[in-house]
C-alpha positions in Angstrom: 0.1 0.0 0.0 1.7 3.4 -1.1 2.9 5.4 1.7 1.8 3.1 4.3 3.9 1.0 6.7 1.8 -2.0 7.7 2.7 -4.1 10.9 0.7 -7.1 12.1 0.3 -8.5 15.5 -0.7 -12.1 15.5 -2.2 -13.0 18.9 -1.2 -16.7 19.9 -1.0 -16.3 23.7 -4.1 -18.4 24.7 -3.9 -21.3 26.9 -6.4 -23.3 25.0 -8.7 -24.0 27.9 -11.7 -24.7 25.9 -9.8 -26.6 23.3 -8.1 -28.7 25.6 -4.5 -27.6 24.7 -2.9 -24.8 22.9 -4.5 -25.0 19.7 -2.2 -22.5 18.0 0.6 -25.2 18.0 -1.5 -27.9 16.7 -0.3 -29.4 13.5 -2.3 -28.5 10.4 -0.9 -30.2 7.3 2.9 -29.9 7.5 2.7 -26.6 9.6 1.3 -25.4 12.9 -2.1 -23.4 12.9 0.2 -20.5 14.0 2.3 -20.7 11.0 -0.6 -20.6 8.5 -1.7 -17.3 10.2 1.7 -15.7 10.4 2.3 -16.6 6.6 -0.8 -14.6 5.4 0.3 -11.7 7.6 3.8 -11.7 6.5 2.8 -11.5 2.8 1.2 -8.2 3.5 3.2 -6.6 6.4 6.5 -4.9 6.7 6.8 -6.9 9.9 4.9 -9.3 12.0 4.9 -9.7 15.9 3.8 -13.0 17.2 2.4 -12.8 20.9 3.0 -16.2 22.4 2.1 -17.6 26.0 4.0 -16.0 28.9 6.0 -19.2 29.5 7.0 -19.7 25.7 10.5 -19.7 24.6 10.7 -16.5 22.3 12.6 -16.0 19.2 13.1 -13.1 16.8 9.6 -11.2 16.3 7.9 -13.0 19.2 6.9 -11.4 22.5 5.5 -12.9 25.7 1.7 -12.2 26.0 -0.6 -11.3 29.2 -3.5 -12.9 31.0 -6.1 -11.5 28.6 -6.4 -11.0 24.9 -6.3 -7.3 25.3 -3.2 -7.4 27.4 -1.8 -9.8 24.8 -2.3 -7.2 22.1 -0.7 -4.5 24.4 2.3 -6.6 24.5 2.5 -6.8 20.8 1.9 -3.1 20.4 4.9 -2.3 22.5 7.1 -4.4 19.8 5.6 -2.6 16.8 8.0 0.1 15.7 6.8 3.7 16.0 7.0 4.4 12.3 4.1 2.0 11.5 1.2 3.7 10.1 -1.5 0.8 10.0 -1.5 -2.0 12.4 -3.3 -5.1 11.8 -4.5 -7.6 14.6 -5.2 -11.2 13.9 -6.0 -14.2 15.8 -3.7 -17.1 15.2 -6.5 -19.5 15.6 -8.1 -18.3 12.2 -5.5 -20.0 10.0 -7.3 -19.7 6.8 -7.7 -15.7 6.5 -6.4 -14.9 3.1 -4.0 -12.3 1.8 -7.0 -10.7 0.1 -8.9 -10.1 3.4 -5.9 -8.6 5.0 -5.6 -6.2 1.9 -9.3 -5.4 2.0 -9.1 -4.2 5.6 -5.9 -2.4 5.2 -7.3 -0.6 2.0 -10.4 0.7 4.1 -7.9 2.2 6.6 -5.7 3.6 3.9 -8.9 5.3 2.4 -9.7 7.0 5.7 -11.4 4.7 8.1 -10.1 4.4 11.6 -10.5 0.8 11.7 -11.9 -1.9 9.5 -13.0 -5.6 10.2 -14.1 -8.5 8.3 -17.8 -9.9 9.1 -20.2 -12.2 7.7 -24.1 -12.0 7.9 -25.9 -13.7 10.9 -28.1 -16.6 9.6 -29.5 -17.9 12.8 -32.2 -16.0 14.8 -30.4 -14.4 17.8 -32.0 -14.2 21.2 -30.9 -11.8 24.0 -31.4 -13.5 27.3 -31.2 -12.1 31.1 -29.3 -13.6 34.0 -32.2 -16.2 34.6 -32.0 -17.4 30.8 -35.3 -15.6 29.9 -35.5 -14.1 26.6 -35.6 -10.4 26.7 -35.1 -9.3 23.1 -34.9 -10.7 19.5 -32.8 -8.4 17.7 -33.3 -8.1 13.8 -30.6 -10.2 12.2 -30.4 -8.1 9.2 -28.5 -5.6 11.1 -26.2 -8.1 12.7 -22.9 -9.5 11.5 -20.3 -11.9 13.1 -16.9 -10.2 13.2 -13.6 -12.0 12.3 -10.0 -11.0 12.1 -7.6 -9.8 10.8 -8.8 -6.4 11.9 -6.8 -3.2 10.6 -6.4 0.2 12.2 -4.7 3.5 11.9 -1.7 3.0 14.2 -2.2 6.0 16.4 -5.9 5.2 16.8 -5.3 1.6 18.1 -2.6 2.9 20.5 -4.9 5.5 21.8 -7.5 2.7 22.3 -5.2 0.7 24.4 -3.6 3.7 26.3 -5.8 3.3 29.4 -5.4 -0.6 29.4 -9.0 -1.4 28.8 -10.4 -4.8 28.1 -12.6 -6.1 25.2 -13.4 -9.2 23.1 -11.8 -7.5 20.0 -10.0 -4.5 19.2 -12.5 -2.8 17.2 -14.7 -2.6 20.4 -12.0 -0.4 22.0 -11.6 1.7 18.9 -15.4 2.2 18.9 -15.4 3.5 22.5 -13.2 6.3 21.3 -16.0 7.4 19.0 -13.9 6.4 15.9 -15.1 5.1 12.6 -15.0 1.4 12.1 -16.2 -0.1 8.8 -17.0 -3.5 7.8 -15.7 -5.6 4.8 -17.0 -8.9 3.6 -15.5 -11.7 5.5 -14.7 -15.2 4.3 -16.6 -18.4 5.3 -13.3 -20.4 5.5 -11.8 -17.9 8.1 -13.5 -19.9 10.9 -12.0 -19.7 14.4 -10.7 -22.8 15.8 -12.4 -23.2 19.2 -13.2 -26.9 19.9 -11.3 -30.0 18.7 -14.0 -30.7 16.0 -13.0 -27.4 14.4 -9.4 -28.7 14.2 -10.5 -31.9 12.3 -12.5 -29.5 9.9 -9.4 -27.4 9.4 -7.4 -30.5 8.8 -10.0 -31.6 6.0 -10.1 -28.2 4.6 -6.2 -28.0 4.5 -6.0 -31.0 2.5 -8.3 -29.5 -0.1 -6.6 -26.1 0.0 -2.9 -27.0 -0.7 
C-alpha cells in the first residue's frame, strides 16, 4: 500500500482452555496452525509480531503475552515500531484468513477509516437473554454481523484505544469506544476460528483441499 507501513500482531497467547491444549501449536498439514496465520500476515506486512503464551520460549519477532487477549495485544503493540502507520491484529486461531482479506481491511484504513473489520451476515435467529435465561429481546438479524480477524487500524488510533489498558473481546470494540469510525468488509466463510477439537478436524480436512 503506497505511503503506508503496515505491521501485524498475530495473537497466539491463549492457553487453549476450551480446546484442551494450546490450539495454535496444533499441526495443520505440515505446519502449525500459528504458522498458517503468520504466513498470510507476512505477505502483506513490513513486519509481524507474534504474541505467545507467557511461558513460551521466544525467538525473533516474538513477545510474551498477558493474562487477557487485550493485554496480549498491548504486549504486541509495544514491539511494533513507532513508524508503523497501519496495524493489523489477527487471531492465530484463524489459519485460513487470506492475503486478500488482509488487503481489504488495510485498504479501508488507507482510504480514511479509523478501523476495518471483516464480518459475515448472521443467518440464525439471535435471542438476548437475562441472567435467568429468559428472553428479553430478539434483535433484527439483518443488522447483525459476526466479526472476524484480521482487523486493521490507523496505528495512532489503536495505540490510543489501548492507552488506558481497557479490556474487550476484540480491538474494534476499544476503538469504537473512542467514537472512531470502524467499517465492515466482507468476511470469508473459511476464516473460521478454531475453538473446539472438532474445529481442528474440520481445518485439517480443509487444508487437504486447499494445498
